[in-house]
ChimeraX commands (.cxc) that place a marker at each C-alpha (Angstrom):
marker #1 position 127.69,152.43,79.71 radius 0.5
marker #1 position 130.77,153.94,80.75 radius 0.5
marker #1 position 132.80,155.30,77.62 radius 0.5
marker #1 position 135.98,156.96,78.34 radius 0.5
marker #1 position 137.24,159.65,75.77 radius 0.5
marker #1 position 140.67,161.20,76.51 radius 0.5
marker #1 position 141.15,163.82,74.03 radius 0.5
marker #1 position 145.33,164.33,74.21 radius 0.5
marker #1 position 147.26,161.30,75.22 radius 0.5
marker #1 position 149.39,162.50,78.55 radius 0.5
marker #1 position 146.97,165.38,79.03 radius 0.5
marker #1 position 144.78,165.42,81.95 radius 0.5
marker #1 position 141.53,166.05,79.90 radius 0.5
marker #1 position 138.94,163.71,79.57 radius 0.5
marker #1 position 135.57,163.67,78.56 radius 0.5
marker #1 position 132.84,160.23,80.01 radius 0.5
marker #1 position 129.72,159.79,78.12 radius 0.5
marker #1 position 127.53,157.78,80.41 radius 0.5
marker #1 position 124.56,155.95,78.52 radius 0.5
marker #1 position 121.98,152.99,79.77 radius 0.5
marker #1 position 123.59,149.89,77.98 radius 0.5
marker #1 position 120.65,148.28,75.82 radius 0.5
marker #1 position 119.44,144.66,75.55 radius 0.5
marker #1 position 118.71,144.99,71.96 radius 0.5
marker #1 position 119.13,146.88,69.04 radius 0.5
marker #1 position 116.77,148.40,66.85 radius 0.5
marker #1 position 116.04,146.01,64.34 radius 0.5
marker #1 position 115.80,143.47,67.53 radius 0.5
marker #1 position 113.02,145.86,69.25 radius 0.5
marker #1 position 111.17,145.67,66.02 radius 0.5
marker #1 position 111.39,142.00,65.22 radius 0.5
marker #1 position 110.18,141.83,68.92 radius 0.5
marker #1 position 107.23,143.57,68.52 radius 0.5
marker #1 position 106.28,141.85,65.31 radius 0.5
marker #1 position 106.77,137.94,66.78 radius 0.5
marker #1 position 105.00,139.70,69.86 radius 0.5
marker #1 position 101.64,140.95,67.77 radius 0.5
marker #1 position 101.79,137.91,65.23 radius 0.5
marker #1 position 101.24,135.99,68.69 radius 0.5
marker #1 position 98.94,138.04,70.12 radius 0.5
marker #1 position 96.65,138.07,66.67 radius 0.5
marker #1 position 96.79,134.75,66.05 radius 0.5
marker #1 position 95.34,133.51,69.58 radius 0.5
marker #1 position 92.92,136.22,68.86 radius 0.5
marker #1 position 91.97,134.46,65.84 radius 0.5
marker #1 position 91.71,131.28,67.59 radius 0.5
marker #1 position 89.51,132.98,69.95 radius 0.5
marker #1 position 87.25,134.38,67.16 radius 0.5
marker #1 position 87.08,131.05,65.69 radius 0.5
marker #1 position 86.03,129.82,68.86 radius 0.5
marker #1 position 82.77,132.23,68.99 radius 0.5
marker #1 position 84.16,135.55,70.65 radius 0.5
marker #1 position 83.35,138.12,68.24 radius 0.5
marker #1 position 85.67,140.94,70.71 radius 0.5
marker #1 position 88.94,138.85,70.76 radius 0.5
marker #1 position 90.36,140.31,67.50 radius 0.5
marker #1 position 89.25,144.31,69.24 radius 0.5
marker #1 position 91.01,143.16,72.41 radius 0.5
marker #1 position 94.07,141.57,70.62 radius 0.5
marker #1 position 94.56,144.99,68.33 radius 0.5
marker #1 position 94.27,147.27,71.87 radius 0.5
marker #1 position 96.53,145.10,73.26 radius 0.5
marker #1 position 99.27,145.54,70.26 radius 0.5
marker #1 position 98.66,149.12,70.64 radius 0.5
marker #1 position 99.28,149.24,74.02 radius 0.5
marker #1 position 102.67,147.04,73.72 radius 0.5
marker #1 position 103.54,148.58,71.07 radius 0.5
marker #1 position 103.65,152.52,73.12 radius 0.5
marker #1 position 105.20,150.19,76.13 radius 0.5
marker #1 position 108.49,148.95,73.97 radius 0.5
marker #1 position 108.57,152.76,72.26 radius 0.5
marker #1 position 108.65,154.08,76.02 radius 0.5
marker #1 position 111.37,151.51,76.88 radius 0.5
marker #1 position 113.36,152.04,74.12 radius 0.5
marker #1 position 113.57,155.94,74.45 radius 0.5
marker #1 position 114.60,155.83,77.99 radius 0.5
marker #1 position 117.11,154.17,76.55 radius 0.5
marker #1 position 118.30,157.65,74.57 radius 0.5
marker #1 position 119.51,158.95,77.97 radius 0.5
marker #1 position 122.93,160.04,78.30 radius 0.5
marker #1 position 125.05,162.43,79.95 radius 0.5
marker #1 position 128.45,163.70,79.21 radius 0.5
marker #1 position 131.39,164.22,82.43 radius 0.5
marker #1 position 134.27,166.62,81.61 radius 0.5
marker #1 position 137.23,166.93,83.70 radius 0.5
marker #1 position 140.03,169.27,82.84 radius 0.5
marker #1 position 142.62,170.73,84.50 radius 0.5
marker #1 position 140.66,173.82,85.00 radius 0.5
marker #1 position 137.09,172.69,85.03 radius 0.5
marker #1 position 134.68,170.45,85.95 radius 0.5
marker #1 position 131.06,169.70,84.01 radius 0.5
marker #1 position 128.37,167.67,83.97 radius 0.5
marker #1 position 125.89,167.79,80.72 radius 0.5
marker #1 position 123.00,165.87,81.29 radius 0.5
marker #1 position 122.34,166.08,77.48 radius 0.5
marker #1 position 124.17,166.65,74.43 radius 0.5
marker #1 position 124.19,170.13,73.71 radius 0.5
marker #1 position 122.14,170.83,77.04 radius 0.5
marker #1 position 123.63,172.92,79.18 radius 0.5
marker #1 position 125.95,172.83,82.22 radius 0.5
marker #1 position 124.67,171.48,84.98 radius 0.5
marker #1 position 127.53,171.16,87.17 radius 0.5
marker #1 position 130.28,172.89,86.81 radius 0.5
marker #1 position 133.66,173.72,89.35 radius 0.5
marker #1 position 137.08,173.50,89.36 radius 0.5
marker #1 position 138.28,169.95,90.06 radius 0.5
marker #1 position 140.68,171.05,92.62 radius 0.5
marker #1 position 137.42,171.58,94.71 radius 0.5
marker #1 position 135.59,168.60,93.32 radius 0.5
marker #1 position 135.00,165.63,95.61 radius 0.5
marker #1 position 133.23,162.19,94.33 radius 0.5
marker #1 position 131.06,160.80,97.31 radius 0.5
marker #1 position 129.33,157.52,97.06 radius 0.5
marker #1 position 126.16,157.61,98.72 radius 0.5
marker #1 position 123.92,154.43,99.50 radius 0.5
marker #1 position 124.82,153.49,95.63 radius 0.5
marker #1 position 124.56,157.15,94.22 radius 0.5
marker #1 position 127.88,158.78,92.93 radius 0.5
marker #1 position 127.85,162.45,93.26 radius 0.5
marker #1 position 130.35,165.18,92.36 radius 0.5
marker #1 position 130.78,168.44,95.50 radius 0.5
marker #1 position 131.89,171.49,95.65 radius 0.5
marker #1 position 131.25,174.42,97.08 radius 0.5
marker #1 position 128.10,172.92,98.83 radius 0.5
marker #1 position 126.72,172.02,95.53 radius 0.5
marker #1 position 126.38,168.23,94.45 radius 0.5
marker #1 position 125.15,167.03,91.22 radius 0.5
marker #1 position 123.90,163.13,90.80 radius 0.5
marker #1 position 125.77,161.66,87.77 radius 0.5
marker #1 position 124.66,157.80,86.29 radius 0.5
marker #1 position 121.58,157.67,87.85 radius 0.5
marker #1 position 120.76,155.04,84.75 radius 0.5
marker #1 position 123.97,152.74,85.77 radius 0.5
marker #1 position 123.51,149.56,87.46 radius 0.5
marker #1 position 125.83,149.27,90.98 radius 0.5
marker #1 position 128.67,148.07,89.63 radius 0.5
marker #1 position 128.78,150.32,86.62 radius 0.5
marker #1 position 128.25,153.27,89.26 radius 0.5
marker #1 position 131.15,152.01,91.27 radius 0.5
marker #1 position 133.67,151.93,87.95 radius 0.5
marker #1 position 131.93,155.55,87.90 radius 0.5
marker #1 position 133.20,156.21,91.23 radius 0.5
marker #1 position 136.83,154.95,90.90 radius 0.5
marker #1 position 136.96,156.52,87.11 radius 0.5
marker #1 position 135.87,160.04,88.17 radius 0.5
marker #1 position 137.99,160.09,91.22 radius 0.5
marker #1 position 141.31,158.65,89.54 radius 0.5
marker #1 position 140.27,161.73,86.69 radius 0.5
marker #1 position 140.01,164.02,89.62 radius 0.5
marker #1 position 143.48,163.49,90.92 radius 0.5
marker #1 position 145.31,163.21,87.54 radius 0.5
marker #1 position 143.82,166.39,86.71 radius 0.5
marker #1 position 144.80,168.86,89.39 radius 0.5
marker #1 position 148.17,166.64,90.50 radius 0.5
marker #1 position 147.19,165.50,93.81 radius 0.5
marker #1 position 146.34,162.06,95.07 radius 0.5
marker #1 position 143.02,161.51,96.77 radius 0.5
marker link #1:1,2 radius 0.2
marker link #1:2,3 radius 0.2
marker link #1:3,4 radius 0.2
marker link #1:4,5 radius 0.2
marker link #1:5,6 radius 0.2
marker link #1:6,7 radius 0.2
marker link #1:7,8 radius 0.2
marker link #1:8,9 radius 0.2
marker link #1:9,10 radius 0.2
marker link #1:10,11 radius 0.2
marker link #1:11,12 radius 0.2
marker link #1:12,13 radius 0.2
marker link #1:13,14 radius 0.2
marker link #1:14,15 radius 0.2
marker link #1:15,16 radius 0.2
marker link #1:16,17 radius 0.2
marker link #1:17,18 radius 0.2
marker link #1:18,19 radius 0.2
marker link #1:19,20 radius 0.2
marker link #1:20,21 radius 0.2
marker link #1:21,22 radius 0.2
marker link #1:22,23 radius 0.2
marker link #1:23,24 radius 0.2
marker link #1:24,25 radius 0.2
marker link #1:25,26 radius 0.2
marker link #1:26,27 radius 0.2
marker link #1:27,28 radius 0.2
marker link #1:28,29 radius 0.2
marker link #1:29,30 radius 0.2
marker link #1:30,31 radius 0.2
marker link #1:31,32 radius 0.2
marker link #1:32,33 radius 0.2
marker link #1:33,34 radius 0.2
marker link #1:34,35 radius 0.2
marker link #1:35,36 radius 0.2
marker link #1:36,37 radius 0.2
marker link #1:37,38 radius 0.2
marker link #1:38,39 radius 0.2
marker link #1:39,40 radius 0.2
marker link #1:40,41 radius 0.2
marker link #1:41,42 radius 0.2
marker link #1:42,43 radius 0.2
marker link #1:43,44 radius 0.2
marker link #1:44,45 radius 0.2
marker link #1:45,46 radius 0.2
marker link #1:46,47 radius 0.2
marker link #1:47,48 radius 0.2
marker link #1:48,49 radius 0.2
marker link #1:49,50 radius 0.2
marker link #1:50,51 radius 0.2
marker link #1:51,52 radius 0.2
marker link #1:52,53 radius 0.2
marker link #1:53,54 radius 0.2
marker link #1:54,55 radius 0.2
marker link #1:55,56 radius 0.2
marker link #1:56,57 radius 0.2
marker link #1:57,58 radius 0.2
marker link #1:58,59 radius 0.2
marker link #1:59,60 radius 0.2
marker link #1:60,61 radius 0.2
marker link #1:61,62 radius 0.2
marker link #1:62,63 radius 0.2
marker link #1:63,64 radius 0.2
marker link #1:64,65 radius 0.2
marker link #1:65,66 radius 0.2
marker link #1:66,67 radius 0.2
marker link #1:67,68 radius 0.2
marker link #1:68,69 radius 0.2
marker link #1:69,70 radius 0.2
marker link #1:70,71 radius 0.2
marker link #1:71,72 radius 0.2
marker link #1:72,73 radius 0.2
marker link #1:73,74 radius 0.2
marker link #1:74,75 radius 0.2
marker link #1:75,76 radius 0.2
marker link #1:76,77 radius 0.2
marker link #1:77,78 radius 0.2
marker link #1:78,79 radius 0.2
marker link #1:79,80 radius 0.2
marker link #1:80,81 radius 0.2
marker link #1:81,82 radius 0.2
marker link #1:82,83 radius 0.2
marker link #1:83,84 radius 0.2
marker link #1:84,85 radius 0.2
marker link #1:85,86 radius 0.2
marker link #1:86,87 radius 0.2
marker link #1:87,88 radius 0.2
marker link #1:88,89 radius 0.2
marker link #1:89,90 radius 0.2
marker link #1:90,91 radius 0.2
marker link #1:91,92 radius 0.2
marker link #1:92,93 radius 0.2
marker link #1:93,94 radius 0.2
marker link #1:94,95 radius 0.2
marker link #1:95,96 radius 0.2
marker link #1:96,97 radius 0.2
marker link #1:97,98 radius 0.2
marker link #1:98,99 radius 0.2
marker link #1:99,100 radius 0.2
marker link #1:100,101 radius 0.2
marker link #1:101,102 radius 0.2
marker link #1:102,103 radius 0.2
marker link #1:103,104 radius 0.2
marker link #1:104,105 radius 0.2
marker link #1:105,106 radius 0.2
marker link #1:106,107 radius 0.2
marker link #1:107,108 radius 0.2
marker link #1:108,109 radius 0.2
marker link #1:109,110 radius 0.2
marker link #1:110,111 radius 0.2
marker link #1:111,112 radius 0.2
marker link #1:112,113 radius 0.2
marker link #1:113,114 radius 0.2
marker link #1:114,115 radius 0.2
marker link #1:115,116 radius 0.2
marker link #1:116,117 radius 0.2
marker link #1:117,118 radius 0.2
marker link #1:118,119 radius 0.2
marker link #1:119,120 radius 0.2
marker link #1:120,121 radius 0.2
marker link #1:121,122 radius 0.2
marker link #1:122,123 radius 0.2
marker link #1:123,124 radius 0.2
marker link #1:124,125 radius 0.2
marker link #1:125,126 radius 0.2
marker link #1:126,127 radius 0.2
marker link #1:127,128 radius 0.2
marker link #1:128,129 radius 0.2
marker link #1:129,130 radius 0.2
marker link #1:130,131 radius 0.2
marker link #1:131,132 radius 0.2
marker link #1:132,133 radius 0.2
marker link #1:133,134 radius 0.2
marker link #1:134,135 radius 0.2
marker link #1:135,136 radius 0.2
marker link #1:136,137 radius 0.2
marker link #1:137,138 radius 0.2
marker link #1:138,139 radius 0.2
marker link #1:139,140 radius 0.2
marker link #1:140,141 radius 0.2
marker link #1:141,142 radius 0.2
marker link #1:142,143 radius 0.2
marker link #1:143,144 radius 0.2
marker link #1:144,145 radius 0.2
marker link #1:145,146 radius 0.2
marker link #1:146,147 radius 0.2
marker link #1:147,148 radius 0.2
marker link #1:148,149 radius 0.2
marker link #1:149,150 radius 0.2
marker link #1:150,151 radius 0.2
marker link #1:151,152 radius 0.2
marker link #1:152,153 radius 0.2
marker link #1:153,154 radius 0.2
marker link #1:154,155 radius 0.2
marker link #1:155,156 radius 0.2
marker link #1:156,157 radius 0.2
view
């Protein structure tokens, strides 16, 4: 998901906040896990009634593994990048509060699209932005960045 935050209207300063789209909210994730765990324990109970004494143990192990997988999936959605474009600097910050991974003057920065990757290139340095976005969102990101860079230094690219 691409959020464009303009700091001052009419100014060429802008900030893009990129993060992967989430299909479920935190509450929906918990409800999904509860429904899956309930179904697993119900079927394990049926197995136990049929004579399989190991079914509940395997169901608990399965619930734990599904819970770990869902948590890892949820945490992967916490990734984010910030791209700040101003008249004197372009910065790419991989996480909130972290050091800038890329910093250059906007006059020298180019947006390059290679095989579904969006790269910012300047003085031999390159950084990929929005690697976790869908291909359509990456194309939108490239167009947005090109427009912001053109507006930041007053020339058309």
